[in-house]
C-alpha positions as CSV (number, residue, x, y, z in Angstrom):
1,X,96.4,46.7,49.7
2,X,97.5,45.0,52.6
3,X,99.0,41.5,51.6
4,X,102.3,42.4,53.5
5,X,102.0,45.9,55.2
6,X,98.8,48.1,56.1
7,X,100.1,51.9,54.5
8,X,98.6,55.0,56.6
9,X,99.1,58.5,54.8
10,X,99.2,61.4,56.9
11,X,99.9,64.8,56.1
12,X,102.6,66.7,58.4
13,X,103.3,70.1,58.2
14,X,106.0,69.8,55.3
15,X,104.8,66.8,52.2
16,X,103.3,63.5,53.5
17,X,104.6,60.7,55.3
18,X,103.9,56.9,55.0
19,X,103.5,55.2,57.9
20,X,103.8,51.2,57.4
21,X,102.2,48.6,60.2
22,X,102.8,45.1,59.4
23,X,100.2,42.3,60.1
24,X,103.4,41.3,63.0
25,X,103.2,44.5,64.6
26,X,99.3,44.5,64.3
27,X,99.0,41.3,66.0
28,X,101.9,39.8,67.9
29,X,103.1,43.3,68.9
30,X,99.7,44.3,70.0
31,X,99.0,41.0,71.5
32,X,102.4,40.2,73.8
33,X,101.5,43.5,75.5
34,X,98.3,43.7,76.1
35,X,98.8,39.9,77.7
36,X,101.7,41.0,79.6
37,X,98.8,43.3,81.3
38,X,96.8,40.8,81.9
39,X,99.3,38.6,83.8
40,X,99.5,42.0,85.8
41,X,96.1,41.9,86.3
42,X,95.7,38.7,87.7
43,X,98.5,39.5,90.0
44,X,96.4,42.6,91.7
45,X,93.5,39.8,91.8
46,X,95.6,37.5,93.9
47,X,96.8,40.4,96.2
48,X,93.3,41.9,96.4
49,X,92.0,38.6,97.5
50,X,94.7,37.8,99.9
51,X,94.4,41.5,101.5
52,X,90.8,41.1,102.0
53,X,90.6,37.6,103.4
54,X,88.2,36.6,100.6
55,X,88.1,33.4,98.9
56,X,90.1,33.9,95.4
57,X,87.1,31.9,93.7
58,X,84.3,35.0,94.5
59,X,86.9,37.3,91.7
60,X,87.4,34.0,89.1
61,X,83.7,33.2,89.1
62,X,82.8,37.2,89.4
63,X,80.6,38.5,86.4
64,X,79.3,42.0,85.3
65,X,75.5,40.2,84.1
66,X,74.4,37.1,84.5
67,X,74.4,35.8,81.3
68,X,77.9,37.1,80.4
69,X,80.7,34.8,80.9
70,X,82.6,35.0,84.4
71,X,86.3,36.7,84.9
72,X,87.8,33.0,84.2
73,X,86.1,32.3,80.7
74,X,86.8,36.1,80.2
75,X,90.7,35.6,80.2
76,X,90.3,32.2,78.6
77,X,88.6,34.0,75.7
78,X,91.3,36.6,75.7
79,X,93.8,34.0,75.5
80,X,92.0,31.7,72.7
81,X,91.4,35.0,70.2
82,X,95.5,36.3,70.8
83,X,96.6,32.1,70.0
84,X,94.0,31.2,67.4
85,X,94.5,34.7,65.4
86,X,98.5,34.0,65.5
87,X,98.4,30.6,65.1
88,X,95.8,31.0,61.8
89,X,98.0,33.8,60.4
90,X,101.0,31.7,60.7
91,X,99.8,28.9,59.9
92,X,100.5,26.9,63.1
93,X,99.2,24.6,65.7
94,X,98.1,26.9,68.4
95,X,98.8,25.4,72.3
96,X,95.3,24.0,73.6
97,X,94.2,25.0,77.4
98,X,92.2,22.2,79.3
99,X,88.8,22.8,79.8
100,X,89.2,23.0,84.0
101,X,88.3,25.4,86.3
102,X,91.5,27.4,87.0
103,X,92.7,29.2,90.1
104,X,94.6,32.7,89.7
105,X,98.3,30.8,89.6
106,X,97.0,28.5,86.7
107,X,95.6,31.5,85.0
108,X,98.6,33.2,85.2
109,X,100.4,30.3,83.4
110,X,97.9,30.2,80.9
111,X,98.4,33.6,79.9
112,X,102.3,33.0,80.1
113,X,101.9,30.0,77.5
114,X,99.7,32.3,75.1
115,X,102.5,35.2,75.2
116,X,105.6,32.7,74.9
117,X,103.7,31.4,71.9
118,X,102.2,34.1,70.2
119,X,105.8,35.9,71.1
120,X,107.5,33.5,69.3
121,X,105.8,34.0,66.0
122,X,108.8,35.4,63.6
123,X,107.3,38.5,61.2
124,X,108.3,36.2,58.3
125,X,105.4,33.7,59.5
126,X,102.8,36.1,59.6
127,X,103.2,39.5,57.4
128,X,102.3,37.7,54.0
129,X,98.9,36.5,55.6
130,X,97.0,39.7,54.8
131,X,95.3,38.4,51.6
132,X,95.3,34.7,52.8
133,X,92.1,32.6,53.9
134,X,91.5,31.0,56.9
135,X,88.7,29.5,58.6
136,X,88.0,30.3,62.0
137,X,86.0,27.3,64.0
138,X,83.6,28.3,66.8
139,X,83.6,26.6,70.3
140,X,80.2,25.0,68.7
141,X,81.9,24.0,65.5
142,X,80.5,26.2,63.0
143,X,83.1,28.2,60.8
144,X,83.6,31.6,59.2
145,X,86.5,31.7,56.5
146,X,88.2,35.5,56.4
147,X,91.1,37.1,55.0
148,X,94.1,37.1,57.4
149,X,93.6,41.1,57.8
150,X,90.0,41.0,58.1
151,X,90.2,38.2,60.6
152,X,92.6,40.0,62.3
153,X,91.2,43.8,62.3
154,X,87.6,43.0,62.4
155,X,87.3,40.0,64.5
156,X,90.3,38.8,66.6
157,X,91.4,42.3,68.0
158,X,88.2,43.1,68.6
159,X,87.4,40.0,70.6
160,X,90.6,40.1,71.7
161,X,90.3,43.6,73.7
162,X,86.3,43.1,74.5
163,X,87.3,39.8,76.9
164,X,90.3,41.7,78.1
165,X,88.5,45.0,79.0
166,X,85.6,42.8,80.6
167,X,87.8,40.7,82.5
168,X,89.3,44.4,83.7
169,X,86.1,45.6,84.1
170,X,85.2,42.9,86.3
171,X,87.8,43.1,88.6
172,X,87.2,47.0,88.8
173,X,84.0,46.3,90.1
174,X,84.6,43.6,92.8
175,X,87.0,46.5,94.3
176,X,90.5,45.5,92.8
177,X,92.3,48.8,93.0
178,X,93.2,49.4,89.2
179,X,93.9,52.3,86.9
180,X,94.2,52.7,82.9
181,X,98.1,52.0,83.6
182,X,97.5,48.7,84.7
183,X,95.2,48.0,81.4
184,X,97.6,49.8,79.2
185,X,100.6,47.6,80.7
186,X,104.3,48.9,79.5
187,X,104.2,49.6,75.4
188,X,106.6,48.1,73.5
189,X,109.1,51.1,72.4
190,X,112.0,48.7,70.9
191,X,109.7,47.5,67.9
192,X,110.1,44.6,68.6
193,X,106.9,42.8,69.8
194,X,107.5,39.5,72.1
195,X,111.3,39.5,72.3
């Protein structure tokens, strides 16, 4: 039952421990950490372009395959899935990003807006949304109904990580010096996501 909490039972050496993970921790806690990582990836991209004396647009327009989104769109979709998931769960309006072609500083600004928006959502706004019916609207106007839990666990978090990983992979493919630690960023050890 996940109306407010997810329960995971584990069997340590002595007895059974129950570890709880709230909807807030599973959304805001995850998205804020990795949006921070995404911002750092953009710093690496900018530094790579400057050191190599290449036009940053080459990185922004790079893609892994011709029918895949380019780097700019991968960053935009990463932002979009974090922002829309949290907005739907909290029942609030998300920030709207312009449909323009941004440069690296503008992409960083958009990531900062997304991270700030997500980070300002309080646990009380999301924790009761596990069974709430939400409707996700796709770019083409079609919609899909979810419970808050199914939106988060089977759609938004996987979409978020798909686009974030692809953005990372595009930069690696272009020769930007990155390691797994750049993808992972700094874990939040205080249990207070977004703050």
